[in-house]
PDB file of N, H, CA, C and O in Angstrom:
ATOM      1  N   MET A   1      12.522   3.107   9.838  1.00  0.00           N
ATOM      2  CA  MET A   1      11.589   4.139  10.151  1.00  0.00           C
ATOM      3  C   MET A   1      10.193   3.487  10.247  1.00  0.00           C
ATOM      4  O   MET A   1       9.858   2.597   9.464  1.00  0.00           O
ATOM      5  N   GLY A   2       9.400   3.941  11.208  1.00  0.00           N
ATOM      6  H   GLY A   2       9.672   4.663  11.844  1.00  0.00           H
ATOM      7  CA  GLY A   2       8.105   3.387  11.361  1.00  0.00           C
ATOM      8  C   GLY A   2       7.150   3.814  10.252  1.00  0.00           C
ATOM      9  O   GLY A   2       7.252   4.927   9.737  1.00  0.00           O
ATOM     10  N   THR A   3       6.263   2.973   9.901  1.00  0.00           N
ATOM     11  H   THR A   3       6.180   2.068  10.319  1.00  0.00           H
ATOM     12  CA  THR A   3       5.296   3.257   8.829  1.00  0.00           C
ATOM     13  C   THR A   3       4.441   4.472   9.223  1.00  0.00           C
ATOM     14  O   THR A   3       4.115   5.296   8.369  1.00  0.00           O
ATOM     15  N   ASP A   4       4.081   4.588  10.494  1.00  0.00           N
ATOM     16  H   ASP A   4       4.346   3.919  11.188  1.00  0.00           H
ATOM     17  CA  ASP A   4       3.275   5.738  10.925  1.00  0.00           C
ATOM     18  C   ASP A   4       4.028   7.039  10.714  1.00  0.00           C
ATOM     19  O   ASP A   4       3.435   8.031  10.291  1.00  0.00           O
ATOM     20  N   ASP A   5       5.339   7.055  11.003  1.00  0.00           N
ATOM     21  H   ASP A   5       5.821   6.249  11.347  1.00  0.00           H
ATOM     22  CA  ASP A   5       6.110   8.257  10.814  1.00  0.00           C
ATOM     23  C   ASP A   5       6.206   8.615   9.320  1.00  0.00           C
ATOM     24  O   ASP A   5       6.144   9.791   8.963  1.00  0.00           O
ATOM     25  N   LYS A   6       6.352   7.631   8.470  1.00  0.00           N
ATOM     26  H   LYS A   6       6.402   6.675   8.760  1.00  0.00           H
ATOM     27  CA  LYS A   6       6.429   7.912   7.068  1.00  0.00           C
ATOM     28  C   LYS A   6       5.110   8.508   6.569  1.00  0.00           C
ATOM     29  O   LYS A   6       5.114   9.457   5.784  1.00  0.00           O
ATOM     30  N   ILE A   7       3.994   7.958   7.018  1.00  0.00           N
ATOM     31  H   ILE A   7       3.990   7.188   7.655  1.00  0.00           H
ATOM     32  CA  ILE A   7       2.697   8.471   6.627  1.00  0.00           C
ATOM     33  C   ILE A   7       2.480   9.893   7.153  1.00  0.00           C
ATOM     34  O   ILE A   7       1.996  10.768   6.435  1.00  0.00           O
ATOM     35  N   ASP A   8       2.838  10.100   8.388  1.00  0.00           N
ATOM     36  H   ASP A   8       3.231   9.389   8.972  1.00  0.00           H
ATOM     37  CA  ASP A   8       2.688  11.459   8.982  1.00  0.00           C
ATOM     38  C   ASP A   8       3.519  12.502   8.244  1.00  0.00           C
ATOM     39  O   ASP A   8       3.046  13.604   7.967  1.00  0.00           O
ATOM     40  N   ASN A   9       4.775  12.140   7.925  1.00  0.00           N
ATOM     41  H   ASN A   9       5.160  11.245   8.150  1.00  0.00           H
ATOM     42  CA  ASN A   9       5.623  13.066   7.188  1.00  0.00           C
ATOM     43  C   ASN A   9       5.100  13.346   5.804  1.00  0.00           C
ATOM     44  O   ASN A   9       5.128  14.488   5.345  1.00  0.00           O
ATOM     45  N   ALA A  10       4.614  12.300   5.123  1.00  0.00           N
ATOM     46  H   ALA A  10       4.591  11.373   5.496  1.00  0.00           H
ATOM     47  CA  ALA A  10       4.089  12.492   3.773  1.00  0.00           C
ATOM     48  C   ALA A  10       2.812  13.362   3.823  1.00  0.00           C
ATOM     49  O   ALA A  10       2.600  14.219   2.965  1.00  0.00           O
ATOM     50  N   ALA A  11       1.978  13.123   4.836  1.00  0.00           N
ATOM     51  H   ALA A  11       2.151  12.426   5.533  1.00  0.00           H
ATOM     52  CA  ALA A  11       0.764  13.932   4.970  1.00  0.00           C
ATOM     53  C   ALA A  11       1.090  15.401   5.241  1.00  0.00           C
ATOM     54  O   ALA A  11       0.438  16.301   4.710  1.00  0.00           O
ATOM     55  N   GLU A  12       2.118  15.634   6.083  1.00  0.00           N
ATOM     56  H   GLU A  12       2.647  14.904   6.514  1.00  0.00           H
ATOM     57  CA  GLU A  12       2.511  16.983   6.411  1.00  0.00           C
ATOM     58  C   GLU A  12       3.061  17.676   5.168  1.00  0.00           C
ATOM     59  O   GLU A  12       2.779  18.849   4.923  1.00  0.00           O
ATOM     60  N   LYS A  13       3.849  16.940   4.387  1.00  0.00           N
ATOM     61  H   LYS A  13       4.079  15.988   4.585  1.00  0.00           H
ATOM     62  CA  LYS A  13       4.402  17.521   3.152  1.00  0.00           C
ATOM     63  C   LYS A  13       3.287  17.854   2.173  1.00  0.00           C
ATOM     64  O   LYS A  13       3.293  18.919   1.556  1.00  0.00           O
ATOM     65  N   ALA A  14       2.324  16.937   2.030  1.00  0.00           N
ATOM     66  H   ALA A  14       2.319  16.072   2.532  1.00  0.00           H
ATOM     67  CA  ALA A  14       1.226  17.152   1.121  1.00  0.00           C
ATOM     68  C   ALA A  14       0.377  18.355   1.532  1.00  0.00           C
ATOM     69  O   ALA A  14      -0.051  19.143   0.689  1.00  0.00           O
ATOM     70  N   ALA A  15       0.139  18.486   2.840  1.00  0.00           N
ATOM     71  H   ALA A  15       0.487  17.846   3.525  1.00  0.00           H
ATOM     72  CA  ALA A  15      -0.606  19.620   3.339  1.00  0.00           C
ATOM     73  C   ALA A  15       0.145  20.915   3.056  1.00  0.00           C
ATOM     74  O   ALA A  15      -0.469  21.937   2.750  1.00  0.00           O
ATOM     75  N   GLY A  16       1.438  20.875   3.156  1.00  0.00           N
ATOM     76  H   GLY A  16       1.936  20.045   3.405  1.00  0.00           H
ATOM     77  CA  GLY A  16       2.256  22.047   2.857  1.00  0.00           C
ATOM     78  C   GLY A  16       2.155  22.413   1.403  1.00  0.00           C
ATOM     79  O   GLY A  16       2.085  23.598   1.077  1.00  0.00           O
ATOM     80  N   LYS A  17       2.145  21.442   0.512  1.00  0.00           N
ATOM     81  H   LYS A  17       2.202  20.479   0.776  1.00  0.00           H
ATOM     82  CA  LYS A  17       1.999  21.697  -0.933  1.00  0.00           C
ATOM     83  C   LYS A  17       0.650  22.322  -1.223  1.00  0.00           C
ATOM     84  O   LYS A  17       0.551  23.228  -2.051  1.00  0.00           O
ATOM     85  N   VAL A  18      -0.400  21.847  -0.547  1.00  0.00           N
ATOM     86  H   VAL A  18      -0.319  21.111   0.125  1.00  0.00           H
ATOM     87  CA  VAL A  18      -1.746  22.396  -0.744  1.00  0.00           C
ATOM     88  C   VAL A  18      -1.766  23.853  -0.284  1.00  0.00           C
ATOM     89  O   VAL A  18      -2.259  24.721  -1.004  1.00  0.00           O
ATOM     90  N   LYS A  19      -1.231  24.130   0.916  1.00  0.00           N
ATOM     91  H   LYS A  19      -0.831  23.424   1.501  1.00  0.00           H
ATOM     92  CA  LYS A  19      -1.176  25.509   1.390  1.00  0.00           C
ATOM     93  C   LYS A  19      -0.441  26.412   0.421  1.00  0.00           C
ATOM     94  O   LYS A  19      -0.907  27.500   0.084  1.00  0.00           O
ATOM     95  N   GLU A  20       0.728  25.939  -0.027  1.00  0.00           N
ATOM     96  H   GLU A  20       1.107  25.055   0.247  1.00  0.00           H
ATOM     97  CA  GLU A  20       1.489  26.727  -0.993  1.00  0.00           C
ATOM     98  C   GLU A  20       0.689  26.988  -2.268  1.00  0.00           C
ATOM     99  O   GLU A  20       0.704  28.103  -2.791  1.00  0.00           O
ATOM    100  N   GLY A  21      -0.007  25.975  -2.769  1.00  0.00           N
ATOM    101  H   GLY A  21      -0.020  25.069  -2.345  1.00  0.00           H
ATOM    102  CA  GLY A  21      -0.822  26.132  -3.964  1.00  0.00           C
ATOM    103  C   GLY A  21      -1.963  27.115  -3.755  1.00  0.00           C
ATOM    104  O   GLY A  21      -2.250  27.930  -4.631  1.00  0.00           O
ATOM    105  N   VAL A  22      -2.602  27.044  -2.621  1.00  0.00           N
ATOM    106  H   VAL A  22      -2.369  26.381  -1.910  1.00  0.00           H
ATOM    107  CA  VAL A  22      -3.704  28.001  -2.334  1.00  0.00           C
ATOM    108  C   VAL A  22      -3.133  29.400  -2.221  1.00  0.00           C
ATOM    109  O   VAL A  22      -3.727  30.365  -2.702  1.00  0.00           O
ATOM    110  N   GLY A  23      -1.977  29.503  -1.581  1.00  0.00           N
ATOM    111  H   GLY A  23      -1.495  28.718  -1.191  1.00  0.00           H
ATOM    112  CA  GLY A  23      -1.312  30.798  -1.487  1.00  0.00           C
ATOM    113  C   GLY A  23      -0.973  31.362  -2.838  1.00  0.00           C
ATOM    114  O   GLY A  23      -1.146  32.558  -3.073  1.00  0.00           O
ATOM    115  N   ASP A  24      -0.486  30.512  -3.748  1.00  0.00           N
ATOM    116  H   ASP A  24      -0.345  29.540  -3.558  1.00  0.00           H
ATOM    117  CA  ASP A  24      -0.209  30.943  -5.117  1.00  0.00           C
ATOM    118  C   ASP A  24      -1.466  31.426  -5.828  1.00  0.00           C
ATOM    119  O   ASP A  24      -1.458  32.441  -6.525  1.00  0.00           O
ATOM    120  N   ALA A  25      -2.551  30.670  -5.635  1.00  0.00           N
ATOM    121  H   ALA A  25      -2.558  29.846  -5.070  1.00  0.00           H
ATOM    122  CA  ALA A  25      -3.791  30.979  -6.345  1.00  0.00           C
ATOM    123  C   ALA A  25      -4.438  32.262  -5.836  1.00  0.00           C
ATOM    124  O   ALA A  25      -5.077  33.000  -6.586  1.00  0.00           O
ATOM    125  N   THR A  26      -4.253  32.508  -4.525  1.00  0.00           N
ATOM    126  H   THR A  26      -3.735  31.908  -3.916  1.00  0.00           H
ATOM    127  CA  THR A  26      -4.885  33.689  -3.939  1.00  0.00           C
ATOM    128  C   THR A  26      -3.921  34.839  -3.736  1.00  0.00           C
ATOM    129  O   THR A  26      -4.287  35.872  -3.176  1.00  0.00           O
ATOM    130  N   ASP A  27      -2.691  34.663  -4.190  1.00  0.00           N
ATOM    131  H   ASP A  27      -2.394  33.823  -4.645  1.00  0.00           H
ATOM    132  CA  ASP A  27      -1.637  35.648  -4.055  1.00  0.00           C
ATOM    133  C   ASP A  27      -1.388  36.028  -2.585  1.00  0.00           C
ATOM    134  O   ASP A  27      -1.123  37.184  -2.254  1.00  0.00           O
ATOM    135  N   ASP A  28      -1.487  34.996  -1.711  1.00  0.00           N
ATOM    136  H   ASP A  28      -1.702  34.058  -1.980  1.00  0.00           H
ATOM    137  CA  ASP A  28      -1.257  35.182  -0.278  1.00  0.00           C
ATOM    138  C   ASP A  28       0.159  34.694   0.053  1.00  0.00           C
ATOM    139  O   ASP A  28       0.400  33.497   0.213  1.00  0.00           O
ATOM    140  N   ARG A  29       1.077  35.643   0.150  1.00  0.00           N
ATOM    141  H   ARG A  29       0.882  36.615   0.019  1.00  0.00           H
ATOM    142  CA  ARG A  29       2.490  35.295   0.362  1.00  0.00           C
ATOM    143  C   ARG A  29       2.708  34.604   1.719  1.00  0.00           C
ATOM    144  O   ARG A  29       3.583  33.745   1.834  1.00  0.00           O
ATOM    145  N   ASP A  30       1.929  34.966   2.740  1.00  0.00           N
ATOM    146  H   ASP A  30       1.219  35.664   2.647  1.00  0.00           H
ATOM    147  CA  ASP A  30       2.073  34.353   4.029  1.00  0.00           C
ATOM    148  C   ASP A  30       1.690  32.869   3.988  1.00  0.00           C
ATOM    149  O   ASP A  30       2.349  32.028   4.599  1.00  0.00           O
ATOM    150  N   LEU A  31       0.632  32.570   3.269  1.00  0.00           N
ATOM    151  H   LEU A  31       0.096  33.253   2.772  1.00  0.00           H
ATOM    152  CA  LEU A  31       0.222  31.186   3.132  1.00  0.00           C
ATOM    153  C   LEU A  31       1.214  30.385   2.276  1.00  0.00           C
ATOM    154  O   LEU A  31       1.452  29.205   2.537  1.00  0.00           O
ATOM    155  N   GLN A  32       1.779  31.020   1.274  1.00  0.00           N
ATOM    156  H   GLN A  32       1.586  31.978   1.062  1.00  0.00           H
ATOM    157  CA  GLN A  32       2.812  30.358   0.451  1.00  0.00           C
ATOM    158  C   GLN A  32       4.001  30.006   1.323  1.00  0.00           C
ATOM    159  O   GLN A  32       4.518  28.891   1.254  1.00  0.00           O
ATOM    160  N   ALA A  33       4.436  30.949   2.143  1.00  0.00           N
ATOM    161  H   ALA A  33       4.016  31.854   2.200  1.00  0.00           H
ATOM    162  CA  ALA A  33       5.604  30.731   3.017  1.00  0.00           C
ATOM    163  C   ALA A  33       5.312  29.673   4.054  1.00  0.00           C
ATOM    164  O   ALA A  33       6.185  28.863   4.365  1.00  0.00           O
ATOM    165  N   GLU A  34       4.112  29.656   4.597  1.00  0.00           N
ATOM    166  H   GLU A  34       3.403  30.314   4.345  1.00  0.00           H
ATOM    167  CA  GLU A  34       3.735  28.665   5.582  1.00  0.00           C
ATOM    168  C   GLU A  34       3.714  27.259   4.936  1.00  0.00           C
ATOM    169  O   GLU A  34       4.135  26.284   5.558  1.00  0.00           O
ATOM    170  N   GLY A  35       3.239  27.168   3.731  1.00  0.00           N
ATOM    171  H   GLY A  35       2.897  27.960   3.226  1.00  0.00           H
ATOM    172  CA  GLY A  35       3.263  25.877   3.035  1.00  0.00           C
ATOM    173  C   GLY A  35       4.668  25.389   2.761  1.00  0.00           C
ATOM    174  O   GLY A  35       4.961  24.205   2.930  1.00  0.00           O
ATOM    175  N   LYS A  36       5.521  26.267   2.349  1.00  0.00           N
ATOM    176  H   LYS A  36       5.283  27.228   2.211  1.00  0.00           H
ATOM    177  CA  LYS A  36       6.914  25.884   2.111  1.00  0.00           C
ATOM    178  C   LYS A  36       7.605  25.482   3.432  1.00  0.00           C
ATOM    179  O   LYS A  36       8.402  24.544   3.457  1.00  0.00           O
ATOM    180  N   ALA A  37       7.299  26.188   4.509  1.00  0.00           N
ATOM    181  H   ALA A  37       6.652  26.950   4.489  1.00  0.00           H
ATOM    182  CA  ALA A  37       7.862  25.819   5.795  1.00  0.00           C
ATOM    183  C   ALA A  37       7.374  24.440   6.269  1.00  0.00           C
ATOM    184  O   ALA A  37       8.146  23.663   6.832  1.00  0.00           O
ATOM    185  N   ASP A  38       6.108  24.153   6.040  1.00  0.00           N
ATOM    186  H   ASP A  38       5.482  24.784   5.583  1.00  0.00           H
ATOM    187  CA  ASP A  38       5.583  22.843   6.424  1.00  0.00           C
ATOM    188  C   ASP A  38       6.274  21.743   5.614  1.00  0.00           C
ATOM    189  O   ASP A  38       6.586  20.683   6.157  1.00  0.00           O
ATOM    190  N   GLN A  39       6.513  21.980   4.346  1.00  0.00           N
ATOM    191  H   GLN A  39       6.259  22.841   3.905  1.00  0.00           H
ATOM    192  CA  GLN A  39       7.205  20.988   3.516  1.00  0.00           C
ATOM    193  C   GLN A  39       8.641  20.767   4.020  1.00  0.00           C
ATOM    194  O   GLN A  39       9.106  19.632   4.119  1.00  0.00           O
ATOM    195  N   SER A  40       9.323  21.856   4.332  1.00  0.00           N
ATOM    196  H   SER A  40       8.945  22.779   4.252  1.00  0.00           H
ATOM    197  CA  SER A  40      10.687  21.751   4.833  1.00  0.00           C
ATOM    198  C   SER A  40      10.733  21.003   6.148  1.00  0.00           C
ATOM    199  O   SER A  40      11.619  20.181   6.381  1.00  0.00           O
ATOM    200  N   LYS A  41       9.780  21.294   6.993  1.00  0.00           N
ATOM    201  H   LYS A  41       9.060  21.962   6.804  1.00  0.00           H
ATOM    202  CA  LYS A  41       9.739  20.610   8.319  1.00  0.00           C
ATOM    203  C   LYS A  41       9.521  19.102   8.127  1.00  0.00           C
ATOM    204  O   LYS A  41      10.151  18.294   8.809  1.00  0.00           O
ATOM    205  N   ALA A  42       8.665  18.740   7.236  1.00  0.00           N
ATOM    206  H   ALA A  42       8.153  19.397   6.683  1.00  0.00           H
ATOM    207  CA  ALA A  42       8.412  17.318   6.954  1.00  0.00           C
ATOM    208  C   ALA A  42       9.670  16.650   6.381  1.00  0.00           C
ATOM    209  O   ALA A  42       9.996  15.517   6.737  1.00  0.00           O
ATOM    210  N   ASP A  43      10.365  17.359   5.498  1.00  0.00           N
ATOM    211  H   ASP A  43      10.100  18.279   5.209  1.00  0.00           H
ATOM    212  CA  ASP A  43      11.586  16.806   4.932  1.00  0.00           C
ATOM    213  C   ASP A  43      12.666  16.593   6.020  1.00  0.00           C
ATOM    214  O   ASP A  43      13.380  15.590   6.009  1.00  0.00           O
ATOM    215  N   LEU A  44      12.765  17.543   6.943  1.00  0.00           N
ATOM    216  H   LEU A  44      12.185  18.357   6.952  1.00  0.00           H
ATOM    217  CA  LEU A  44      13.720  17.413   8.036  1.00  0.00           C
ATOM    218  C   LEU A  44      13.402  16.254   8.948  1.00  0.00           C
ATOM    219  O   LEU A  44      14.294  15.532   9.394  1.00  0.00           O
ATOM    220  N   LYS A  45      12.139  16.083   9.219  1.00  0.00           N
ATOM    221  H   LYS A  45      11.415  16.670   8.856  1.00  0.00           H
ATOM    222  CA  LYS A  45      11.685  14.952  10.069  1.00  0.00           C
ATOM    223  C   LYS A  45      12.020  13.639   9.376  1.00  0.00           C
ATOM    224  O   LYS A  45      12.496  12.696  10.009  1.00  0.00           O
ATOM    225  N   GLN A  46      11.773  13.584   8.098  1.00  0.00           N
ATOM    226  H   GLN A  46      11.387  14.349   7.583  1.00  0.00           H
ATOM    227  CA  GLN A  46      12.066  12.399   7.316  1.00  0.00           C
ATOM    228  C   GLN A  46      13.575  12.055   7.375  1.00  0.00           C
ATOM    229  O   GLN A  46      13.955  10.903   7.585  1.00  0.00           O
ATOM    230  N   ALA A  47      14.406  13.077   7.187  1.00  0.00           N
ATOM    231  H   ALA A  47      14.097  14.013   7.016  1.00  0.00           H
ATOM    232  CA  ALA A  47      15.845  12.890   7.260  1.00  0.00           C
ATOM    233  C   ALA A  47      16.283  12.424   8.621  1.00  0.00           C
ATOM    234  O   ALA A  47      17.153  11.560   8.726  1.00  0.00           O
ATOM    235  N   GLY A  48      15.700  12.974   9.675  1.00  0.00           N
ATOM    236  H   GLY A  48      14.993  13.675   9.590  1.00  0.00           H
ATOM    237  CA  GLY A  48      16.001  12.523  11.051  1.00  0.00           C
ATOM    238  C   GLY A  48      15.671  11.087  11.288  1.00  0.00           C
ATOM    239  O   GLY A  48      16.418  10.362  11.944  1.00  0.00           O
ATOM    240  N   GLU A  49      14.529  10.667  10.745  1.00  0.00           N
ATOM    241  H   GLU A  49      13.922  11.257  10.212  1.00  0.00           H
ATOM    242  CA  GLU A  49      14.119   9.249  10.889  1.00  0.00           C
ATOM    243  C   GLU A  49      15.076   8.341  10.142  1.00  0.00           C
ATOM    244  O   GLU A  49      15.394   7.261  10.640  1.00  0.00           O
ATOM    245  N   LYS A  50      15.548   8.735   8.969  1.00  0.00           N
ATOM    246  H   LYS A  50      15.290   9.613   8.565  1.00  0.00           H
ATOM    247  CA  LYS A  50      16.493   7.940   8.213  1.00  0.00           C
ATOM    248  C   LYS A  50      17.839   7.813   8.962  1.00  0.00           C
ATOM    249  O   LYS A  50      18.459   6.749   8.955  1.00  0.00           O
ATOM    250  N   ILE A  51      18.269   8.879   9.588  1.00  0.00           N
ATOM    251  H   ILE A  51      17.766   9.743   9.593  1.00  0.00           H
ATOM    252  CA  ILE A  51      19.510   8.847  10.374  1.00  0.00           C
ATOM    253  C   ILE A  51      19.355   7.867  11.567  1.00  0.00           C
ATOM    254  O   ILE A  51      20.251   7.073  11.855  1.00  0.00           O
ATOM    255  N   LYS A  52      18.211   7.950  12.238  1.00  0.00           N
ATOM    256  H   LYS A  52      17.484   8.595  12.004  1.00  0.00           H
ATOM    257  CA  LYS A  52      17.965   7.055  13.376  1.00  0.00           C
ATOM    258  C   LYS A  52      17.995   5.598  12.883  1.00  0.00           C
ATOM    259  O   LYS A  52      18.575   4.728  13.533  1.00  0.00           O
ATOM    260  N   ASP A  53      17.366   5.348  11.732  1.00  0.00           N
ATOM    261  H   ASP A  53      16.895   6.055  11.204  1.00  0.00           H
ATOM    262  CA  ASP A  53      17.343   3.991  11.179  1.00  0.00           C
ATOM    263  C   ASP A  53      18.741   3.512  10.839  1.00  0.00           C
ATOM    264  O   ASP A  53      19.065   2.343  11.048  1.00  0.00           O
ATOM    265  N   ALA A  54      19.588   4.420  10.306  1.00  0.00           N
ATOM    266  H   ALA A  54      19.325   5.369  10.136  1.00  0.00           H
ATOM    267  CA  ALA A  54      20.938   4.034   9.925  1.00  0.00           C
ATOM    268  C   ALA A  54      21.749   3.576  11.178  1.00  0.00           C
ATOM    269  O   ALA A  54      22.561   2.654  11.095  1.00  0.00           O
ATOM    270  N   PHE A  55      21.514   4.226  12.302  1.00  0.00           N
ATOM    271  H   PHE A  55      20.855   4.975  12.369  1.00  0.00           H
ATOM    272  CA  PHE A  55      22.241   3.868  13.513  1.00  0.00           C
ATOM    273  C   PHE A  55      21.682   2.625  14.182  1.00  0.00           C
ATOM    274  O   PHE A  55      22.375   1.947  14.941  1.00  0.00           O
ATOM    275  N   LYS A  56      20.434   2.337  13.894  1.00  0.00           N
ATOM    276  H   LYS A  56      19.872   2.887  13.278  1.00  0.00           H
ATOM    277  CA  LYS A  56      19.839   1.108  14.438  1.00  0.00           C
ATOM    278  C   LYS A  56      20.402  -0.128  13.753  1.00  0.00           C
ATOM    279  O   LYS A  56      20.612  -1.160  14.391  1.00  0.00           O
ATOM    280  N   GLY A  57      20.639  -0.019  12.478  1.00  0.00           N
ATOM    281  H   GLY A  57      20.468   0.819  11.960  1.00  0.00           H
ATOM    282  CA  GLY A  57      21.054  -1.177  11.669  1.00  0.00           C
ATOM    283  C   GLY A  57      22.494  -1.372  11.685  1.00  0.00           C
ATOM    284  O   GLY A  57      22.999  -2.301  11.055  1.00  0.00           O
TER     285      GLY A  57
END
């Protein structure tokens, strides 16, 4: 997996955690859900990159 992809996925996951935290603090369920969705999307991208790497090697 490329280093840029790892950084992008980690940043997306961190941003999702921040959104979720702000949603928790402000009792904004939509923002909480958006944060969780961002984290899930980053995890899926990370898994896809690992699968690609497995087939390369």
